[in-house]
C-alpha positions as CSV (number, residue, x, y, z in Angstrom):
1,X,128.4,97.3,61.9
2,X,130.5,95.7,59.2
3,X,134.0,96.8,58.6
4,X,134.5,97.1,54.8
5,X,138.3,97.2,55.3
6,X,140.7,97.6,57.9
7,X,144.3,98.5,57.0
8,X,143.3,97.7,53.4
9,X,145.3,98.8,50.4
10,X,143.5,101.2,48.1
11,X,145.4,101.3,44.9
12,X,148.9,101.0,45.9
13,X,148.7,103.0,49.1
14,X,147.7,102.0,52.6
15,X,145.0,104.4,53.8
16,X,146.4,106.6,56.7
17,X,143.8,107.3,59.5
18,X,145.0,110.9,59.5
19,X,143.9,111.3,55.8
20,X,140.4,109.7,56.3
21,X,137.6,112.0,57.3
22,X,134.4,110.5,58.9
23,X,131.8,110.5,56.2
24,X,128.0,110.5,56.6
25,X,125.4,109.9,53.9
26,X,121.6,110.1,54.1
27,X,119.1,108.5,51.9
28,X,115.7,110.2,51.8
29,X,112.2,109.9,50.7
30,X,112.8,112.4,48.1
31,X,114.2,115.9,47.7
32,X,111.0,117.9,48.0
33,X,109.4,119.7,50.8
34,X,108.3,117.3,53.4
35,X,111.0,114.7,52.6
36,X,112.6,112.8,55.5
37,X,115.5,110.5,56.1
38,X,115.0,106.8,55.3
39,X,118.5,105.7,55.9
40,X,121.7,107.1,57.6
41,X,125.1,105.5,57.0
42,X,128.7,106.6,57.9
43,X,132.2,105.3,57.7
44,X,134.8,106.0,60.4
45,X,138.4,106.8,60.0
46,X,139.3,103.3,60.8
47,X,137.1,102.2,57.8
48,X,134.3,100.6,60.0
49,X,131.0,101.5,58.5
50,X,127.4,101.5,60.2
51,X,124.1,101.9,58.5
52,X,120.5,102.1,59.7
53,X,117.1,102.2,58.0
54,X,114.8,104.6,59.7
55,X,111.1,103.8,60.4
56,X,108.8,106.4,59.3
57,X,107.0,108.7,61.7
58,X,103.2,108.9,61.1
59,X,103.5,112.6,59.9
60,X,106.3,111.6,57.4
61,X,104.1,111.1,54.3
62,X,106.1,112.5,51.3
63,X,107.3,109.9,49.0
64,X,109.0,110.2,45.6
65,X,109.1,107.0,43.6
66,X,112.2,108.2,41.9
67,X,114.0,108.3,45.2
68,X,113.0,104.8,46.0
69,X,114.2,103.6,42.6
70,X,117.6,105.1,43.5
71,X,118.1,103.8,47.0
72,X,115.9,100.7,46.6
73,X,114.3,101.1,50.1
74,X,110.5,100.8,50.0
75,X,108.1,102.3,52.5
76,X,107.2,98.7,53.5
77,X,110.9,98.0,54.2
78,X,111.0,101.2,56.5
79,X,108.0,100.1,58.4
80,X,109.1,96.6,58.8
81,X,112.8,96.8,59.4
82,X,113.4,100.3,60.2
83,X,114.7,101.4,63.6
84,X,113.0,104.3,65.4
85,X,114.4,107.8,64.8
86,X,115.5,107.7,68.5
87,X,117.5,104.5,68.0
88,X,119.2,105.9,64.9
89,X,119.9,109.3,66.5
90,X,121.3,107.6,69.6
91,X,123.4,105.3,67.3
92,X,124.9,108.3,65.5
93,X,125.7,110.1,68.7
94,X,127.3,107.0,70.1
95,X,129.8,106.6,67.3
96,X,130.1,110.2,66.2
97,X,129.9,112.3,69.4
98,X,132.5,115.2,69.6
99,X,133.6,114.5,66.0
100,X,133.4,116.7,62.9
101,X,131.6,114.6,60.2
102,X,131.5,115.4,56.5
103,X,128.8,115.1,53.9
104,X,128.9,115.7,50.1
105,X,125.2,116.9,50.2
106,X,125.5,119.0,53.2
107,X,122.4,121.2,52.4
108,X,120.2,118.1,52.3
109,X,121.8,115.8,54.7
110,X,122.0,118.5,57.5
111,X,118.3,119.2,57.3
112,X,117.4,115.5,57.3
113,X,119.8,114.8,60.3
114,X,118.3,117.9,62.1
115,X,114.8,116.4,61.5
116,X,115.9,113.0,62.8
117,X,117.3,114.5,66.0
118,X,114.2,116.8,66.4
119,X,111.8,113.9,66.2
120,X,113.9,111.7,68.5
121,X,114.1,114.7,70.9
122,X,117.9,114.2,71.4
123,X,120.7,116.8,71.0
124,X,123.0,116.1,68.0
125,X,126.5,115.6,69.6
126,X,128.6,115.8,66.4
127,X,129.2,118.6,63.9
128,X,128.2,118.1,60.3
129,X,130.2,120.0,57.7
130,X,130.4,120.0,53.9
131,X,133.0,117.6,52.4
132,X,133.8,120.5,49.9
133,X,135.5,122.3,52.9
134,X,138.2,119.8,52.8
135,X,138.9,119.6,49.1
136,X,141.6,121.7,47.4
137,X,141.1,123.0,43.9
138,X,143.4,120.4,42.7
139,X,141.3,117.6,44.2
140,X,138.2,119.0,42.8
141,X,139.6,118.9,39.3
142,X,140.2,115.1,39.5
143,X,137.2,114.3,41.8
144,X,134.7,113.0,39.3
145,X,137.1,110.8,37.4
146,X,138.5,109.4,40.6
147,X,135.2,108.7,42.1
148,X,134.2,106.7,39.0
149,X,137.3,104.6,39.4
150,X,136.6,104.1,43.1
151,X,133.0,103.1,42.3
152,X,134.3,100.5,39.8
153,X,137.0,99.2,42.3
154,X,134.6,98.8,45.2
155,X,132.0,97.2,43.0
156,X,128.9,97.6,45.3
157,X,125.8,96.3,43.8
158,X,123.3,98.2,45.9
159,X,123.0,101.9,46.6
160,X,123.3,102.2,50.4
161,X,124.1,105.2,52.6
162,X,127.2,103.5,54.1
163,X,128.5,102.4,50.6
164,X,128.1,106.0,49.4
165,X,130.1,107.2,52.5
166,X,132.8,104.7,51.8
167,X,133.1,105.7,48.2
168,X,133.4,109.3,49.2
169,X,136.0,108.5,51.8
170,X,138.1,106.5,49.3
171,X,137.7,109.2,46.7
172,X,138.8,111.9,49.2
173,X,141.9,109.8,50.1
174,X,142.9,109.0,46.5
175,X,142.5,112.6,45.3
176,X,144.6,113.8,48.3
177,X,147.3,111.3,47.5
178,X,147.4,112.1,43.9
179,X,147.6,115.8,44.6
180,X,150.3,115.2,47.3
181,X,152.4,113.1,44.9
182,X,151.7,115.5,42.0
183,X,150.6,112.7,39.8
184,X,147.5,111.8,37.8
185,X,145.0,109.4,39.4
């Protein structure tokens, strides 16, 4: 529930709410069959971000140590500090209801979010789309270099879902501004 920025300057430009899509990111127990969400985080158009660790269900057993090394969330952390799937699904609906939300890994994130809502026995009240659907070819050409600069500027030390969402939102904004102004980023 911490706002990372509000009316902040990114580079030399003030972020315009009309240019900032809502971004969702999900960390998971792995990429294999039987994987499940361990953390969901998002950033709203106003820059406020929210993140929640998700407590494992008893039938959620798959665990990839490589995924844990990436996101740094252990099974013990999930069990001790995680919120129930129902709490996390309700939080997502509270903040995202009626909105179109974007993910850079739509294929994975959409299945993990569907699993979360299925286990919570709640309807998902927001639409999840691929961030790629918003990007022009010109933005794609400069995406990776721009993202690397954004990562360096923001300087996050931990890999968290809300941090990833914020990085993606900033990268989208900066690539859109560069294309609009017809200049290199």
